[in-house]
N, C-alpha and C positions, 0 to 999 in steps of 0.2 A: 333243347328244350325239344318235345315233342310235338309237334302240326299234324292235321289231317291235310291232304291236297286231293283234288279232283282231277289228276292229269291228262283224263280223255273221260267217254261217257260210259258210263256205268262203272267207273275205276275208282278207288280209294286206296289212296298208299298215304302209311303214318312215315314223316321223314324226323329228320335231326336238323335243328335248324339255330342259329345264333340266338340268344333271346333279343328280342331289338331294344334299343334305347329311347328312351321319348325326347322326343324335341321341346323347343322350349312352346309352353303351353298346354303341355301333354302331362300323361301320367302312365305308368307301368304297370298292370294290372296282373297280379298270379291269382288264374283263373281256379273256381271252386266249382261252379256248376256252369255249363252250356247246351240247351235243350237245341234239340232236330227238330226242324220245321220243314211244314210242306215246303216250302220254298228253297230249301236246300236242294230238295230233290229235281227241280228245275235247271238247277247246274249239272246235278248228279245224270239227270239225263240228255245232258248237252242242252237244254233249252235254254235262252238267253231270256230274264228276267228283268234287268234294269239296263239294259242295251249294254252288257256289259263287252269289252274289246277282247281282240286277243292273248292280253296276260291273263285272264283269268283262272288258269288250269296254274297259274304259281302263287293264287291267292287265297288264302286260309279262308274256308268258309264258317258259316255259323254269326246268328246276329241275336240270339235271347240267353247272354251272359252275365254273372256273378263271382266278382270275385273280390281280392282285397288288395288295396291301391299297398303297393311296393315299393314304388320310386317315384320322384316327382323329378318332370324335366324344370328349366328355368322359369320365373316367374308364377310359379302355378300357388294358388291364394288358396281357391275355394274346397281342396280337399286335402288331406295331409295321410301320411304313411300310418297304412294298420284300418283307414278304415274299410267298412263294408260296404260294398254298392254292386248296385245293378248298373247297367249300359244302355243306354239309347240309343239305338240302332243307328238312327241318320245324322249325315254329317250335310250341313249347308253352308250358304256363302256368308248368314248372321247379319246382312243389312237389308231383305229384302221385307215386306209387310209379313210376309207369312213366317219366317223366320223370326221376325221381333214378336211375336204374338204368342211363338212356341211352338208352331205347326212348322216342323222342319221337315216333315216329309213332305211338304207341299212345296217346298223353294224349287225354283224355275232348276237350281244346281244340285238338285237331291243326289246325294252318293248315300249307300247303305253299307254297313260293317258287314264283311263276308261275302261280297258279291265287287265292291269297288275297289275294296283296303280290305287288308288283312282282319280274318274275324276273329272267332272265340274256341273252335275247335283245334286249340292248343295250351299250353299251358302257360305261355304270358302271351298277352298283348298291349300296344297301347294304343289310348286313345286321348284326347281332346278332354280336358279336366270339365268342359260344360256337359260331355258326356254322361259324368258320372252322377249314377242315382242313389242317395246313400239310403241305406235300408234300416227301418225302424228296428227298434229291439222286438225281438221274437219273431223276427221272420228271418227262418234259414235261409242258407245259401237256394237250395233248388226251387225253393218258391219264388226267392226273389227272382231268380230268372225266366219263371213260369209266369212270373209278375206283370214282365213286359210285352212281350207280344200278344200273349193270351189272356194276361187280366187287365192288361192295359188298355187293349181293342176292344175286350168285352165290357166292361166297366163303363168304358167311352158309349158304345153301342146303348147299352141299358140305359143309360144316363140320358143320352138323345130322344130314346122314344118312351122316357118320363115312365119309368116302371116305379111301381109301389104296391103296397100290400092290395088294392082294389085289382090289378090289373091282373089280367090273362094272356099269355107270351105264348106264340109258338116257335119253337126252335127248329130248323130244318137242318139237318145233318149234323150227325152227333158223333164224328170225329173228334182228335183232340181239341180245335177250337171249340165246337158245339156243343162238347164237355164241358169245356172251361164257362162256356155261356150259362149252362145250366147253373154252375157253383153261382157266377152270380147272379143270376135273375132269382134265384134262391135268396142269395145275400140283401137284395132290394125288395123281399119280401112278395116276391109274383107269383103265382101259379103257373106252372110250366109243362106244357106240353109238347114233347119232345116226338120230332119225326126220324124216320130214319129206314133206309132199303134191310140193313143190316140187323138180323135179331140177337146178336150178341151185344151190338153196339147200343140198341133200345134196351137189355136188362140190366149195363152198365150207365143207363141214363135213370133208370129208378134208382140203382144204389146211390147214384148222386143226390138223386131229391124228387125227378123229374115226378108230375103230380100223376103223369097220362102220357102213354105211347102210344103212335099211330105207325104201322108200317102198311107205305100206298101200295106196297105191290097187291097186298088181299084187301084194301079198306080205300073207301073215297077220303083220302084226306082232308078236304075242304070241310068236306060233308060232316066229318064226324067232327071236325072241331068245332062244328054248329051246331052239333047234338050237344056239346060238351058246356057249350054257353050261351044255353036256351035261345037258340034259334040264331044271335047276333054276328057273331064270329070273335074273333080272340080280337084285342085293344091292339096289340101288336105282334108283331114278328120279326127274328131275326133268322138270315139266310147264309149260314156256312157251308153249303155245298154248293156249287157253282153248276152252269147252266140254266135252260131255260127250264125246263119243267119245276124246279124247287122256285125261282122265282116266282113263277106263277103259283104255285102252291101259295105261299105265302101272302098275294097279292090276294088271292081268294078265300084265304081265309081269316081275313082280318075286317073287321066290322068298318061301317061308315064311321070316316074321321080317322080311320086306323091309321099305326105307324108301319114301316118295314126299314129294317135296318140291316143295308145289304153289305156281306164282308166277304163274301163267294168273289173270288177274282173270273170273270170273265168277259170273253170279244163282245160276244155280241145275244139277244134276246130278242122274239117278239114277245108282245104284249098288248095289253088292247086298252088303250090311252081313255077313251070313252066311259068305258062300263067299270075300271079299277082305277080309275083316279078323278075324271071331272064330276062323274055320277055320285062320287063317294066320299070326294076331298081328301082322298087318301093319302099321305106322304110316304116318300119313298129315301131314305138318308145313309147317303154312302159313308160308312166308316172303315177308315184305314188307320191302324195305331193310335197312337193318343199326343195329347200334345204335353211337350217336355215340362210346362208351368204343373199339369195336374198329379205330378208323380206323388207328391204326400199325399194327397187326397185319397189315390187308388189304394195305394201299401198300406193307409192307415184303417181304409175301410175293409181291406184283405186282413189286417189284424185283429182290428175291433170287433168284426162280423164273425172270427173263427173261420175265414174260409181255407179250407183245407186243400190249396193248390196239387200237393202233392200227391192226391187220390188220383189226378189226372197223366200221372207218369206212371208207365207200367212197368218201364225198362231202366237199367241204368249200365253205363258202360264206362270203362276209363278210356282215355284217347287214345292206348295203346292197341283198342278193339274194336277202333273205327270202323275197318273193314269188317265186321260183323254188323255192327248197330246201321251203318245205311241202310244195307239192302232187308234189313229186317222191319226196319220204319218202314219201308219204301213198299214193302208186304200187304200194308194197311191192314194188318193183323194187331196193330198196338195201340197206345194210345200215346202218350208223347215218352221220347227216348230222351235221354240224358247223361251227356257224359257229366263225372263228376271225379273231384279231386279230393283226397285225403285232407 
């Protein structure tokens, strides 16, 4: 089989490997779609994200996969050969409180496919049966792949900040994750104000359904949000752009008792607790991936609300073209880049 590898910084190699054999409790997945993620680019640039060890150069990346169950390991009972499945990216201990309630990504022993173990940028991969997420009828493979990291994370964020048809949300950052947030927020019925410094991404935001766009390079973002909300501020904000400025922009754009869902990774930020929290009763909520038990709810929401996740997939490649796909995605000039198999 073919598999993409990251042998050294900013180098992609496509290699031939034996098809893996599923162990007890595992299944073999024949890949149909596997999306590139910003997190993949950490490894591409030689930066550890999950405390990877020296073996990472031999690990196949990819943690947004979708495929078909090809072979069952010993003792597998929850899926069957031929099932169409997306894959949950997290591996945990299985016994801690976080694992037991389905928040595998919070497990103290959390491992991520594509970082700690072989991931999905390959013709085949093995995975514990518990990580298989059945696709509903009507969901294609590209949508299934995008419905995991992007769809699941943004659905969870929208739910946490209680979006509905009466709410206005500011979405800061209109890259692939933020674009998925626009689709999800519109699915919840909210009015969306999209913020980004890139004019092309802002135009894409309008095409995806954003009601208003703001470029903070030439407009005071929070002030413009208040103009659009009768001076009150937005009910909520979702932050998918990293750094101090986007977070503060979100906190300064919401009304009293507003809520901010923080998705973007950042090591530090300087905020004003008194004016942004204490005197406004605002809430800041961390949003990292989704609870495994919520998959049926998430996937059915996407299908029933006809949310076209493929609108945020701007390029597709075969796995043999991985050496082209990674640098293109790294350029920042694309939405989601997805490896596909016929």
